[in-house]
N, C-alpha and C positions, 0 to 999 in steps of 0.2 A: 036208393043211393047209399053206399057204405059210408061210415064215418070218415075214412081216408079220402073218399071222393068229395064228401061235403067240405072237409078241411081244405082240400086243394082248390075247390071252387071259391070258398071264402077268401083264401089267400090271394087268388088271382084278382078277385073283385076289389079287395081292400088295397092291394098294391097298385092297381090301376088308378084308384081314387087318389092315393097318396102321391103318385107321380104327376097327377094333373093339378095338384094343389099349388097355387102361386107361391113363389119364394117368400114374398112379404107376409103372406098369411102364415106360412110355416115358421118364419122368424118371430112373428107376433105370438103365436101359440107357444113356441119354445120358451120365450121370455116369461109368459104367464105360467107355464109349467115349472120353470125354475123357481118362480116365486112360491108356487104351491108346495114345492119341496122344502122350502126354507124352514118350516117348523121341525122337519125331520133332521135338519142339519144344525139346529141351534144348540148352543151349550158347549160342553167340553169337546176337545178334539176327538174325532171319530174316524173309523176305518170304513170307507165307502167303496162299494163295487159299482162301477159305471160301465158304459160301453161306448165305443167310438161310433158316432151316428153315420149311418149310410145317408146318401143325399135326401131320401124321403122320410127320414126318422127325426124324432125330437132331438134337438141339439142341447145337450146338458154340459158341454165342455166349459162354458164360462163359469160353472160352479167351482172349478179349480182355482180361479182367480178370486172369486168371492169368499172362499173358505180356505185360506192358505194354511191354517193350522191342522186341517184334516188330512188324512192320508187317503189317496184315491188309487184304486187298482182297476186294471183293464184286463179283459180276457184274451187268451190265445186259444184257438181251436187245436186240439192235439189229436193224435191217432185214437181210434176207438171211440170217437165222438165224445171226448172228454174235454173239459176246460181247465186251463191253468191261468190264474190271475197273477199279475205282477204289479208292483207299485210304480206309478208314473207321476212325475211332477211337472214335466214339460212335454206335453203330447206332441208338439211339432217336431221334437227331436228324438223322442223315445218311442214313438209308434211308427211302425214300418208296414208296408203292405205284406199281408200273409195269406192264409188260407182264404179262398174265395175272394181275394182282393181286399179283405177287410183289414184295416190297420190294427196291428197287435203290438204289444210291448216287445222291445228288444229282448232276446233270450238271456242277456246278461243282467237284467234288472232283478231285484230281489222278489221272491215269490210271496204273495199274500195267501195265507192259508184260510180255508173256509170258515174256521171257527174264530177268526180274527175280525170278521165283518160285523159292524153294527147295523149297516144298512146295505141292501142289495137293490139297485134299480134295475129291474128286469126288462129287457127289450121284448118286443113281440109285434105281430102283424095285426092281431085283433084281440079285443078283450070284451067281456061283459062287465057290467057294474057289480056283478056278484063275484067277480074274481076269476072267471074262466079265461084262460089265455090260449091263444093260437100263435105258436112261434113260426119259425121258418121251416120246420119239418125235420130238423136233425136230432132233436131231443137232447141237445147239449145242456141246456139249463135244467131240464127235467131230471137229468142225472146229477147235476152239480148242486142244486139248491138244497136237497135234503141234508147235505153236509154242512150247511151254513146254520148251525144250531143256535147261534146267538143273534142272528141277524133279523132285522125287520125287512120284509119283502114288500116292495112298492113298484108300481109301473106308472110311467108318465105317458099318456096317450092323447093323440089328437082326437077331436070329436069324430072324425071320419073313421077312426079305428074302433069305435064302440059299436057293438052289434048286440042284438037281443039274445043270441044263443051261439055257443061254440060247441060242436060235438066233442065230447071228452071220452078218453079211454082211461084205463086204470092207472097208467103211468103219468097222465097229465096232471100237473100241479096247479092248484089255485093260488092266486096272488091276492093276499088279504086287502091291500089298498091299491085302488086304481084311481089315479089323479087325472082329471081331464078338465080343460077350460069350461 
């Protein structure tokens, strides 16, 4: 089986697992993961890259209320499989359905440049505890993250997302810190 076929199979298996997870379990794990992120958010105001959670993903949105002095930015998928992040302070009003139905910042919001980030919380489908990451297959983050030269890269994952191995290719980036309950 090729690496691409292996990735596809892992994606299908993990996404099916995540969709079966009870809502109360997802909420409990999300709260725990927000707590595990707290040490990364402590101290002086920071610039943080987050993502809007899909129904099966870790919900980190309450961090905006918990850390009102930080600046939070969310991604928008652009042409050429590129990401553009914009600052968001009120997700309910400033995020609208965009590419693939994923809420993204209004185009009128100020852009957050990659070298402004102190912390990037990276989404994904599966992770190893050694930092291997399997995304959704578009390569958006693998293209964007090398530009975040000042940022600490972290992923917050449910236990169901932790796997022993992810097939990697030369363009797949490792995430140095994988948080899981």
